[in-house]
C-alpha positions as CSV (number, residue, x, y, z in Angstrom):
1,X,-8.3,-23.2,-9.1
2,X,-10.4,-20.1,-9.5
3,X,-8.7,-16.9,-10.5
4,X,-9.9,-13.3,-9.8
5,X,-8.9,-9.9,-11.2
6,X,-7.1,-8.1,-8.4
7,X,-8.8,-4.7,-8.8
8,X,-7.3,-2.6,-11.5
9,X,-3.8,-4.0,-11.1
10,X,-4.0,-6.2,-14.2
11,X,-3.0,-9.2,-12.1
12,X,-5.3,-12.2,-12.2
13,X,-4.6,-14.0,-8.9
14,X,-5.6,-17.4,-7.5
15,X,-8.5,-17.4,-5.1
16,X,-6.1,-18.9,-2.5
17,X,-2.7,-17.2,-2.1
18,X,0.4,-18.6,-0.3
19,X,1.8,-16.8,2.6
20,X,5.5,-17.6,3.0
21,X,6.0,-16.8,6.7
22,X,5.8,-20.4,7.8
23,X,8.5,-21.6,5.5
24,X,10.9,-19.3,7.2
25,X,10.5,-21.2,10.5
26,X,8.4,-18.4,12.0
27,X,6.1,-20.8,13.8
28,X,8.3,-23.9,14.1
29,X,11.6,-25.2,12.7
30,X,11.2,-26.0,9.0
31,X,13.8,-27.7,6.8
32,X,14.7,-26.2,3.5
33,X,13.5,-29.4,1.8
34,X,10.0,-29.0,3.4
35,X,9.9,-25.3,2.5
36,X,10.7,-26.2,-1.1
37,X,8.2,-29.0,-1.3
38,X,5.4,-26.8,0.1
39,X,6.0,-24.0,-2.4
40,X,6.1,-26.5,-5.2
41,X,2.8,-28.1,-4.0
42,X,1.2,-24.6,-4.1
43,X,2.5,-24.1,-7.7
44,X,1.3,-27.5,-8.8
45,X,-2.1,-26.8,-7.4
46,X,-2.5,-23.6,-9.4
47,X,-1.6,-21.0,-6.7
48,X,0.0,-18.1,-8.5
49,X,0.2,-15.4,-5.7
50,X,2.9,-15.6,-3.1
51,X,3.3,-13.1,-0.2
52,X,6.4,-12.7,2.0
53,X,8.3,-10.0,4.0
54,X,11.8,-9.3,5.2
55,X,10.6,-9.5,8.7
56,X,9.6,-13.1,8.4
57,X,12.3,-15.3,9.9
58,X,14.9,-12.6,9.6
59,X,14.7,-12.7,5.8
60,X,14.8,-16.5,5.7
61,X,11.2,-16.7,4.2
62,X,12.3,-14.5,1.3
63,X,15.4,-16.5,0.7
64,X,13.6,-19.9,0.8
65,X,10.8,-18.6,-1.4
66,X,13.3,-17.4,-3.9
67,X,15.1,-20.7,-4.1
68,X,11.8,-22.6,-4.4
69,X,10.7,-20.3,-7.3
70,X,14.0,-20.6,-9.1
71,X,13.5,-21.8,-12.6
72,X,9.8,-21.1,-12.6
73,X,8.8,-18.9,-15.6
74,X,8.3,-15.4,-14.2
75,X,5.0,-15.0,-15.9
76,X,3.6,-17.9,-14.0
77,X,3.5,-16.3,-10.5
78,X,3.0,-12.9,-8.8
79,X,4.9,-12.0,-5.7
80,X,4.5,-9.4,-3.0
81,X,6.8,-8.4,-0.2
82,X,6.9,-5.6,2.3
83,X,8.9,-2.6,3.5
84,X,9.2,-0.8,6.8
85,X,9.4,-3.6,9.5
86,X,12.6,-5.5,9.8
87,X,13.9,-8.1,12.3
88,X,16.5,-6.7,14.7
89,X,19.5,-9.0,14.2
90,X,20.6,-8.3,17.8
91,X,17.3,-9.3,19.3
92,X,14.9,-11.5,17.3
93,X,11.3,-10.4,17.8
94,X,12.3,-6.8,18.6
95,X,11.3,-5.2,15.3
96,X,13.0,-2.2,13.7
97,X,10.7,0.2,11.9
98,X,12.1,2.3,9.1
99,X,10.1,3.8,6.3
100,X,12.7,6.4,5.1
101,X,13.4,6.6,1.4
102,X,16.9,5.3,1.7
103,X,15.9,2.2,3.7
104,X,12.8,1.6,1.5
105,X,14.8,1.6,-1.7
106,X,17.5,-0.6,-0.1
107,X,14.9,-3.0,1.2
108,X,13.3,-3.5,-2.2
109,X,16.7,-4.1,-3.8
110,X,17.6,-6.6,-1.1
111,X,14.3,-8.4,-1.4
112,X,14.7,-8.7,-5.2
113,X,18.1,-10.3,-4.7
114,X,16.8,-12.8,-2.1
115,X,13.7,-13.6,-4.2
116,X,15.7,-13.9,-7.4
117,X,13.5,-11.5,-9.4
118,X,14.0,-8.2,-11.2
119,X,10.5,-6.9,-10.6
120,X,8.1,-7.2,-7.6
121,X,4.4,-7.1,-8.4
122,X,3.2,-5.6,-5.1
123,X,5.0,-3.9,-2.2
124,X,3.0,-3.6,1.1
125,X,3.9,-0.9,3.6
126,X,4.2,-3.2,6.6
127,X,2.6,-2.9,10.1
128,X,2.5,0.8,10.5
129,X,0.7,0.5,13.9
130,X,3.7,-1.1,15.7
131,X,5.5,0.5,18.6
132,X,2.6,2.8,19.5
133,X,2.4,4.1,15.9
134,X,5.6,6.1,16.4
135,X,6.4,5.7,12.6
136,X,2.9,6.0,11.2
137,X,3.4,9.5,9.8
138,X,6.8,8.5,8.3
139,X,5.1,5.5,6.6
140,X,2.2,7.6,5.2
141,X,4.5,10.3,3.8
142,X,8.0,9.5,2.7
143,X,7.5,5.7,2.8
144,X,4.4,5.9,0.6
145,X,5.9,8.5,-1.7
146,X,9.0,6.5,-2.3
147,X,7.0,3.5,-3.4
148,X,4.9,5.7,-5.7
149,X,8.2,6.9,-7.3
150,X,9.5,3.3,-7.6
151,X,6.3,2.4,-9.3
152,X,6.8,5.2,-11.8
153,X,10.3,4.0,-12.4
154,X,9.1,0.5,-13.1
155,X,10.9,-1.2,-10.2
156,X,7.6,-2.3,-8.6
157,X,4.2,-2.9,-10.0
158,X,1.8,-1.8,-7.3
159,X,1.7,0.1,-4.0
160,X,-0.1,-1.4,-1.1
161,X,-0.6,-1.3,2.7
162,X,-0.6,-4.2,5.1
163,X,-1.7,-3.4,8.6
164,X,-4.4,-4.3,11.2
165,X,-6.2,-1.4,13.0
166,X,-9.5,-0.6,11.2
167,X,-9.2,3.1,12.0
168,X,-5.9,3.2,10.1
169,X,-7.6,1.6,7.2
170,X,-10.2,4.2,7.0
171,X,-7.6,6.9,7.2
172,X,-5.4,5.2,4.5
173,X,-8.2,4.9,2.1
174,X,-9.0,8.6,2.6
175,X,-5.5,9.8,2.1
176,X,-3.5,7.4,0.0
177,X,-3.8,6.1,-3.6
178,X,-3.4,2.4,-3.0
179,X,-3.4,-0.2,-5.7
180,X,-4.2,-3.0,-3.3
181,X,-4.8,-3.5,0.4
182,X,-3.8,-6.4,2.5
183,X,-5.9,-6.7,5.7
184,X,-5.5,-9.5,8.2
185,X,-8.0,-10.8,10.8
186,X,-10.8,-8.7,9.3
187,X,-12.6,-11.2,7.1
188,X,-13.0,-14.4,9.0
189,X,-15.8,-16.0,11.0
190,X,-15.4,-13.8,14.0
191,X,-14.6,-10.5,12.2
192,X,-16.1,-9.1,9.1
193,X,-14.9,-5.5,9.3
194,X,-13.3,-5.7,5.9
195,X,-16.9,-5.2,4.6
196,X,-16.6,-1.6,5.8
197,X,-13.8,-1.0,3.3
198,X,-15.2,-2.7,0.3
199,X,-17.5,0.0,-1.1
200,X,-14.5,2.5,-1.3
201,X,-12.2,-0.2,-2.7
202,X,-14.8,-1.3,-5.3
203,X,-15.4,2.3,-6.4
204,X,-11.6,2.9,-6.9
205,X,-10.8,-0.5,-8.3
206,X,-8.5,-1.4,-5.3
207,X,-7.4,-5.0,-5.1
208,X,-8.4,-6.9,-1.9
209,X,-6.0,-9.3,-0.3
210,X,-7.4,-11.1,2.8
211,X,-4.9,-12.6,5.3
212,X,-5.3,-14.7,8.5
213,X,-8.5,-16.5,7.5
214,X,-8.1,-18.6,10.7
215,X,-7.9,-15.4,12.8
216,X,-4.3,-16.0,13.9
217,X,-5.2,-19.5,15.1
218,X,-8.4,-18.7,17.0
219,X,-10.3,-20.7,14.4
220,X,-7.8,-23.5,14.0
221,X,-9.7,-25.9,16.2
222,X,-6.5,-26.6,18.1
223,X,-4.7,-25.0,21.1
224,X,-4.6,-21.2,20.8
225,X,-1.0,-19.9,21.0
226,X,0.0,-18.5,24.4
227,X,1.1,-15.2,22.8
228,X,-2.4,-14.4,21.6
229,X,-4.1,-11.7,23.7
230,X,-7.4,-13.5,23.8
231,X,-8.6,-13.9,27.4
232,X,-9.6,-17.2,29.0
233,X,-13.2,-16.2,28.4
234,X,-12.5,-15.4,24.8
235,X,-10.8,-18.7,24.3
236,X,-13.7,-20.6,25.8
237,X,-16.0,-19.0,23.2
238,X,-13.8,-20.2,20.4
239,X,-13.5,-23.7,21.9
240,X,-17.3,-23.9,22.1
241,X,-17.6,-22.9,18.4
242,X,-15.0,-25.5,17.5
243,X,-16.8,-28.2,19.4
244,X,-20.1,-27.2,17.8
245,X,-18.5,-27.7,14.3
246,X,-16.9,-31.1,15.3
247,X,-20.3,-32.3,16.3
248,X,-21.4,-31.7,12.8
249,X,-18.4,-33.3,11.3
250,X,-17.0,-30.1,9.9
251,X,-13.7,-28.8,11.3
252,X,-14.0,-25.2,12.2
253,X,-10.8,-24.5,10.3
254,X,-12.5,-25.8,7.1
255,X,-15.6,-23.7,7.7
256,X,-13.4,-20.7,8.4
257,X,-11.4,-21.1,5.2
258,X,-14.5,-21.7,3.1
259,X,-16.2,-18.5,4.6
260,X,-13.1,-16.4,4.0
261,X,-12.8,-17.3,0.3
262,X,-16.5,-17.3,-0.7
263,X,-17.0,-13.6,-1.3
264,X,-16.0,-12.7,-4.9
265,X,-15.3,-9.1,-3.9
266,X,-12.4,-10.5,-1.7
267,X,-10.0,-11.3,-4.5
268,X,-7.6,-13.6,-2.8
269,X,-7.2,-15.1,0.6
270,X,-3.7,-15.9,1.9
271,X,-2.9,-18.8,4.2
272,X,0.5,-20.0,5.4
273,X,1.9,-23.4,6.0
274,X,5.1,-25.4,5.7
275,X,3.3,-28.7,5.0
276,X,2.5,-29.7,1.4
277,X,-0.4,-31.9,2.5
278,X,-2.0,-28.8,4.1
279,X,-1.8,-27.0,0.8
280,X,-3.7,-29.8,-1.0
281,X,-6.2,-30.1,1.9
282,X,-7.0,-26.3,1.9
283,X,-7.6,-26.3,-1.8
284,X,-9.9,-29.3,-1.5
285,X,-11.8,-27.5,1.3
286,X,-12.5,-24.3,-0.6
287,X,-13.7,-26.1,-3.7
288,X,-16.8,-27.1,-1.6
289,X,-19.3,-24.4,-0.7
290,X,-19.8,-23.8,3.0
291,X,-23.1,-24.2,4.7
292,X,-24.7,-20.8,5.2
293,X,-26.8,-22.3,8.0
294,X,-23.7,-23.6,9.8
295,X,-21.9,-20.3,9.4
296,X,-24.9,-18.5,10.9
297,X,-25.0,-20.9,13.9
298,X,-21.2,-20.6,14.5
299,X,-21.3,-16.8,14.2
300,X,-24.1,-16.8,16.8
301,X,-21.8,-18.7,19.2
302,X,-19.0,-16.2,18.4
303,X,-21.1,-13.2,19.0
304,X,-19.3,-12.3,22.3
305,X,-16.0,-11.9,20.4
306,X,-17.4,-10.7,17.0
307,X,-15.3,-7.8,15.6
308,X,-13.2,-7.6,18.7
309,X,-10.0,-5.7,18.3
310,X,-7.0,-7.6,19.5
311,X,-3.8,-5.9,20.8
312,X,-1.3,-7.9,18.8
């Protein structure tokens, strides 16, 4: 496993990071045993960065990740979680947004309890664009300031932001002092807008965490989830690209993961699974260099959807 310095954070993270959403039964029902085995497979393979959030599975992802990491020496892994977006216990899927100081501090304490740790390496301010950006200003002011205070207090290691819209990213990098950023769906075969942010991040020493390398399933090669806002015409483009790759004996998911992890300026790329075999497969895939010619051909096919903004 290759390890990269995560900006100026002092953390040396694995090239592939583990996203714990899947082990909380976010995408399908997962047993506790499968969740445990998947996390252990990641550790055994050299993955040392784990990302999670209270919103994943109504806190189930955090609880299961904590159980799986129990007994692992704390200096052998780095962990990030999030504040601001929480699952509504009365209506699963109807998120509650709250970036107030009181809720932020309580959220971090509760996350530490579920994860079984006394210190969290990175806290991301989570999904500030949700619900028509109604809580964006709260997140960028009191939410952000509370995390800066908690960093000074030694409760957390680094302050970060995890969101999607590229305009919010440009604003955030202009207004906030972020130790890391966590983008999703912006460095994959059909979207390279993360490159717009790299010059500023490199100048400031900001760590780069890339999530959703398969573009929320668009590059999985399988059936695209019904919830995804891609139109039938969009889906046909991705199907054409997947078939093109299959004809060349390279699954598009493999090419997508190789592409997303190849840039050394992108410090770690996070994937999520609840299948230990997929952990080993993904690591094997990224150890091979992708074909630049194949990437160019596939991106040519994907041109109609390149850098398209999805209304998640």
